[in-house]
A tleap script that builds the chain and sets N, CA, C and O, in Angstrom:
source leaprc.protein.ff14SB
mol = sequence {
  NMET LYS TYR VAL SER VAL GLY ARG HIE PRO
  THR ALA MET LEU TRP ASP GLY THR ARG SER
  LEU LEU TYR VAL VAL ASN SER ALA ASP ASP
  SER VAL SER VAL ILE ASP THR ARG TYR ASP
  ARG GLU VAL GLU ARG ILE LYS VAL ARG LEU
  ARG GLU ASP ALA SER LEU GLY ASN THR PRO
  GLU GLY LEU ARG ALA CGLY
}
set mol.1.N position { 0.743 -0.899 0.083 }
set mol.1.CA position { 0.194 0.203 -0.058 }
set mol.1.C position { 1.086 0.884 -0.102 }
set mol.1.O position { 2.225 0.577 0.253 }
set mol.2.N position { 0.610 2.291 -0.696 }
set mol.2.CA position { 1.147 3.453 -0.638 }
set mol.2.C position { 0.287 4.780 -0.019 }
set mol.2.O position { -0.892 4.699 0.322 }
set mol.3.N position { 1.051 5.938 0.055 }
set mol.3.CA position { 0.146 7.206 0.442 }
set mol.3.C position { -0.490 7.656 -0.587 }
set mol.3.O position { 0.042 7.703 -1.696 }
set mol.4.N position { -1.981 8.133 -0.309 }
set mol.4.CA position { -2.750 8.575 -1.411 }
set mol.4.C position { -3.071 9.759 -0.838 }
set mol.4.O position { -3.432 9.592 0.327 }
set mol.5.N position { -3.085 11.103 -1.258 }
set mol.5.CA position { -3.336 12.068 -0.768 }
set mol.5.C position { -4.988 12.552 -1.085 }
set mol.5.O position { -5.459 12.281 -2.189 }
set mol.6.N position { -5.725 13.190 -0.183 }
set mol.6.CA position { -6.873 13.521 0.217 }
set mol.6.C position { -6.949 14.738 0.331 }
set mol.6.O position { -5.934 15.412 0.502 }
set mol.7.N position { -8.305 15.333 0.251 }
set mol.7.CA position { -8.641 16.559 0.640 }
set mol.7.C position { -7.961 16.763 2.293 }
set mol.7.O position { -7.507 15.820 2.940 }
set mol.8.N position { -8.013 18.251 2.803 }
set mol.8.CA position { -7.603 18.583 4.089 }
set mol.8.C position { -8.797 18.145 5.361 }
set mol.8.O position { -10.008 18.308 5.516 }
set mol.9.N position { -7.521 17.416 6.234 }
set mol.9.CA position { -8.406 17.529 7.617 }
set mol.9.C position { -9.213 15.747 7.196 }
set mol.9.O position { -10.417 15.770 7.451 }
set mol.10.N position { -8.855 14.726 6.785 }
set mol.10.CA position { -9.303 13.548 6.796 }
set mol.10.C position { -9.912 13.155 8.248 }
set mol.10.O position { -9.096 13.192 9.169 }
set mol.11.N position { -11.405 12.739 8.608 }
set mol.11.CA position { -11.746 12.820 10.100 }
set mol.11.C position { -12.523 11.380 10.119 }
set mol.11.O position { -12.900 10.861 11.170 }
set mol.12.N position { -12.710 10.822 8.874 }
set mol.12.CA position { -13.427 9.462 9.126 }
set mol.12.C position { -13.474 8.806 7.507 }
set mol.12.O position { -13.418 9.356 6.407 }
set mol.13.N position { -13.613 7.296 7.946 }
set mol.13.CA position { -13.636 6.665 6.631 }
set mol.13.C position { -14.489 5.387 6.861 }
set mol.13.O position { -14.633 4.819 7.944 }
set mol.14.N position { -15.089 4.985 5.542 }
set mol.14.CA position { -15.857 4.165 5.500 }
set mol.14.C position { -15.582 3.375 4.255 }
set mol.14.O position { -15.465 3.945 3.170 }
set mol.15.N position { -15.462 1.899 4.404 }
set mol.15.CA position { -15.159 0.626 3.439 }
set mol.15.C position { -15.848 0.256 3.044 }
set mol.15.O position { -16.753 -0.115 3.791 }
set mol.16.N position { -15.996 0.060 1.665 }
set mol.16.CA position { -16.746 -0.698 0.646 }
set mol.16.C position { -15.974 -1.756 -0.005 }
set mol.16.O position { -15.289 -1.592 -1.015 }
set mol.17.N position { -16.157 -3.075 0.765 }
set mol.17.CA position { -15.407 -3.855 0.320 }
set mol.17.C position { -15.813 -4.603 -1.020 }
set mol.17.O position { -15.022 -5.247 -1.710 }
set mol.18.N position { -17.393 -4.394 -1.330 }
set mol.18.CA position { -17.767 -5.052 -2.553 }
set mol.18.C position { -17.051 -4.567 -3.640 }
set mol.18.O position { -16.714 -5.369 -4.511 }
set mol.19.N position { -16.747 -3.339 -3.743 }
set mol.19.CA position { -16.543 -2.416 -4.639 }
set mol.19.C position { -14.822 -1.991 -4.572 }
set mol.19.O position { -14.155 -1.422 -5.437 }
set mol.20.N position { -14.430 -2.460 -3.311 }
set mol.20.CA position { -12.751 -2.141 -2.860 }
set mol.20.C position { -12.861 -0.723 -2.997 }
set mol.20.O position { -12.014 -0.233 -3.744 }
set mol.21.N position { -13.710 0.099 -2.455 }
set mol.21.CA position { -13.719 1.627 -2.415 }
set mol.21.C position { -13.416 1.785 -0.724 }
set mol.21.O position { -13.713 0.925 0.105 }
set mol.22.N position { -12.767 3.064 -0.434 }
set mol.22.CA position { -12.700 3.606 0.647 }
set mol.22.C position { -13.460 5.167 0.423 }
set mol.22.O position { -13.172 5.924 -0.504 }
set mol.23.N position { -14.260 5.391 1.255 }
set mol.23.CA position { -14.663 6.702 1.374 }
set mol.23.C position { -14.019 7.305 2.499 }
set mol.23.O position { -14.090 6.754 3.598 }
set mol.24.N position { -13.232 8.666 2.301 }
set mol.24.CA position { -12.542 9.426 3.330 }
set mol.24.C position { -13.244 11.059 3.277 }
set mol.24.O position { -13.152 11.782 2.285 }
set mol.25.N position { -13.930 11.439 4.526 }
set mol.25.CA position { -14.048 12.564 4.852 }
set mol.25.C position { -12.985 13.656 4.869 }
set mol.25.O position { -11.934 13.573 5.503 }
set mol.26.N position { -13.228 14.328 4.376 }
set mol.26.CA position { -12.305 15.685 4.624 }
set mol.26.C position { -12.973 16.942 5.180 }
set mol.26.O position { -13.277 17.843 4.398 }
set mol.27.N position { -13.171 17.029 6.242 }
set mol.27.CA position { -13.809 18.358 6.941 }
set mol.27.C position { -13.443 19.669 6.592 }
set mol.27.O position { -14.311 20.531 6.449 }
set mol.28.N position { -12.426 19.874 6.464 }
set mol.28.CA position { -11.551 21.301 6.413 }
set mol.28.C position { -11.855 21.741 5.257 }
set mol.28.O position { -12.022 22.956 5.154 }
set mol.29.N position { -12.011 20.900 4.087 }
set mol.29.CA position { -12.657 21.463 2.491 }
set mol.29.C position { -13.903 20.962 2.139 }
set mol.29.O position { -14.326 21.214 1.011 }
set mol.30.N position { -14.655 20.205 3.013 }
set mol.30.CA position { -15.896 20.030 2.679 }
set mol.30.C position { -16.226 19.104 1.812 }
set mol.30.O position { -17.241 19.291 1.142 }
set mol.31.N position { -15.540 18.042 1.648 }
set mol.31.CA position { -15.811 16.971 0.754 }
set mol.31.C position { -15.469 15.542 1.060 }
set mol.31.O position { -14.709 15.318 2.003 }
set mol.32.N position { -15.909 14.656 0.423 }
set mol.32.CA position { -14.934 13.327 0.307 }
set mol.32.C position { -14.339 12.545 -0.812 }
set mol.32.O position { -14.712 12.354 -1.970 }
set mol.33.N position { -13.510 12.225 -0.263 }
set mol.33.CA position { -12.494 11.288 -1.477 }
set mol.33.C position { -13.007 10.009 -1.822 }
set mol.33.O position { -13.417 9.326 -0.884 }
set mol.34.N position { -13.064 9.592 -2.846 }
set mol.34.CA position { -13.307 8.071 -2.854 }
set mol.34.C position { -11.896 7.677 -3.574 }
set mol.34.O position { -11.292 8.206 -4.507 }
set mol.35.N position { -11.610 6.522 -2.757 }
set mol.35.CA position { -10.079 5.877 -2.872 }
set mol.35.C position { -10.512 4.484 -3.508 }
set mol.35.O position { -11.373 3.765 -3.001 }
set mol.36.N position { -9.765 4.163 -4.768 }
set mol.36.CA position { -9.916 2.925 -5.124 }
set mol.36.C position { -8.689 2.102 -4.632 }
set mol.36.O position { -7.543 2.231 -5.062 }
set mol.37.N position { -9.107 1.224 -3.652 }
set mol.37.CA position { -7.925 0.394 -3.069 }
set mol.37.C position { -7.041 -0.515 -3.782 }
set mol.37.O position { -5.928 -0.878 -3.400 }
set mol.38.N position { -7.782 -0.931 -5.114 }
set mol.38.CA position { -7.025 -2.023 -5.782 }
set mol.38.C position { -5.755 -1.021 -6.618 }
set mol.38.O position { -4.781 -1.471 -7.222 }
set mol.39.N position { -6.053 0.173 -6.465 }
set mol.39.CA position { -5.273 1.184 -7.339 }
set mol.39.C position { -4.254 1.667 -6.845 }
set mol.39.O position { -3.134 1.786 -7.342 }
set mol.40.N position { -4.855 2.121 -5.274 }
set mol.40.CA position { -4.528 3.083 -4.125 }
set mol.40.C position { -4.441 4.666 -4.830 }
set mol.40.O position { -3.477 5.431 -4.832 }
set mol.41.N position { -5.357 4.795 -5.227 }
set mol.41.CA position { -5.541 6.418 -6.015 }
set mol.41.C position { -7.180 6.741 -5.923 }
set mol.41.O position { -8.125 5.971 -6.091 }
set mol.42.N position { -7.167 8.016 -5.628 }
set mol.42.CA position { -8.458 8.979 -5.369 }
set mol.42.C position { -9.205 8.882 -6.793 }
set mol.42.O position { -8.604 9.568 -7.620 }
set mol.43.N position { -10.158 8.337 -7.242 }
set mol.43.CA position { -10.960 8.219 -7.946 }
set mol.43.C position { -12.193 9.371 -8.713 }
set mol.43.O position { -12.624 9.545 -9.853 }
set mol.44.N position { -12.456 10.058 -7.197 }
set mol.44.CA position { -13.215 11.176 -7.238 }
set mol.44.C position { -13.388 11.669 -5.971 }
set mol.44.O position { -13.268 11.016 -4.935 }
set mol.45.N position { -13.781 13.276 -6.103 }
set mol.45.CA position { -13.814 14.038 -4.879 }
set mol.45.C position { -15.164 14.657 -5.129 }
set mol.45.O position { -15.434 15.137 -6.229 }
set mol.46.N position { -15.954 14.654 -4.197 }
set mol.46.CA position { -17.225 15.077 -3.837 }
set mol.46.C position { -17.479 15.821 -2.726 }
set mol.46.O position { -17.469 15.448 -1.553 }
set mol.47.N position { -17.794 17.296 -3.341 }
set mol.47.CA position { -18.283 17.957 -2.747 }
set mol.47.C position { -19.121 17.936 -1.928 }
set mol.47.O position { -19.891 17.000 -2.142 }
set mol.48.N position { -19.498 18.784 -0.656 }
set mol.48.CA position { -20.761 18.379 0.100 }
set mol.48.C position { -21.006 19.792 0.737 }
set mol.48.O position { -21.984 20.007 1.452 }
set mol.49.N position { -20.347 20.456 0.527 }
set mol.49.CA position { -20.746 21.979 1.173 }
set mol.49.C position { -22.327 22.058 1.132 }
set mol.49.O position { -22.952 21.894 0.084 }
set mol.50.N position { -22.946 22.331 2.391 }
set mol.50.CA position { -24.215 22.758 2.513 }
set mol.50.C position { -24.711 23.913 1.475 }
set mol.50.O position { -25.662 23.714 0.720 }
set mol.51.N position { -24.109 24.928 1.498 }
set mol.51.CA position { -24.550 26.109 0.735 }
set mol.51.C position { -23.101 26.848 0.189 }
set mol.51.O position { -22.082 27.039 0.852 }
set mol.52.N position { -23.362 27.205 -1.278 }
set mol.52.CA position { -22.048 27.913 -1.501 }
set mol.52.C position { -21.531 28.811 -1.222 }
set mol.52.O position { -20.482 29.156 -1.766 }
set mol.53.N position { -22.101 29.459 -0.299 }
set mol.53.CA position { -21.719 30.578 0.482 }
set mol.53.C position { -21.212 30.385 1.878 }
set mol.53.O position { -20.850 31.353 2.547 }
set mol.54.N position { -21.184 29.377 2.254 }
set mol.54.CA position { -21.011 28.699 3.515 }
set mol.54.C position { -19.377 28.848 3.518 }
set mol.54.O position { -18.790 28.867 2.436 }
set mol.55.N position { -18.606 28.961 4.830 }
set mol.55.CA position { -17.472 28.908 5.293 }
set mol.55.C position { -17.054 27.748 5.210 }
set mol.55.O position { -17.683 26.901 5.844 }
set mol.56.N position { -15.735 27.266 4.324 }
set mol.56.CA position { -14.958 25.945 4.448 }
set mol.56.C position { -14.863 25.500 5.682 }
set mol.56.O position { -14.399 26.289 6.505 }
set mol.57.N position { -15.246 24.218 6.114 }
set mol.57.CA position { -14.645 23.651 7.385 }
set mol.57.C position { -15.750 23.146 8.349 }
set mol.57.O position { -15.506 22.533 9.388 }
set mol.58.N position { -17.271 23.536 7.799 }
set mol.58.CA position { -18.284 23.279 8.548 }
set mol.58.C position { -19.208 21.932 8.366 }
set mol.58.O position { -20.201 21.517 8.962 }
set mol.59.N position { -18.398 21.427 7.233 }
set mol.59.CA position { -19.063 20.012 7.107 }
set mol.59.C position { -17.844 19.002 6.274 }
set mol.59.O position { -16.861 19.447 5.682 }
set mol.60.N position { -18.168 17.743 6.400 }
set mol.60.CA position { -18.764 16.886 6.991 }
set mol.60.C position { -17.756 16.355 7.959 }
set mol.60.O position { -16.537 16.530 7.955 }
set mol.61.N position { -18.673 15.509 8.986 }
set mol.61.CA position { -17.708 15.036 10.283 }
set mol.61.C position { -17.673 13.430 10.409 }
set mol.61.O position { -16.927 12.762 11.125 }
set mol.62.N position { -18.630 13.006 9.563 }
set mol.62.CA position { -18.568 11.280 9.433 }
set mol.62.C position { -19.334 10.899 8.299 }
set mol.62.O position { -19.851 11.636 7.459 }
set mol.63.N position { -19.346 9.564 8.381 }
set mol.63.CA position { -20.110 8.593 6.989 }
set mol.63.C position { -20.990 7.610 7.765 }
set mol.63.O position { -20.623 7.118 8.832 }
set mol.64.N position { -22.192 7.340 7.175 }
set mol.64.CA position { -22.951 6.430 7.397 }
set mol.64.C position { -23.393 5.315 6.251 }
set mol.64.O position { -24.188 5.669 5.380 }
set mol.65.N position { -22.980 4.250 6.260 }
set mol.65.CA position { -23.605 3.468 5.430 }
set mol.65.C position { -24.897 3.415 5.348 }
set mol.65.O position { -25.491 3.477 6.424 }
set mol.66.N position { -25.773 3.280 4.011 }
set mol.66.CA position { -26.746 3.288 3.631 }
set mol.66.C position { -27.520 2.412 2.583 }
set mol.66.O position { -28.698 2.658 2.323 }
savepdb mol mol.pdb
quit
């Protein structure tokens, strides 16, 4: 395994073993990184800011499988 760069202040992770994906919450830039663990690389960064005019670092703080 190697180092995979994600967003600022990663605070939580959720593993999807079926698809070999690791979801990482980046609290300080309001995003979730999607890591493909087969290739150890970020394949997507999902913006989750509540409002475009909100200050950075207000969300998210966790993940929940559903």
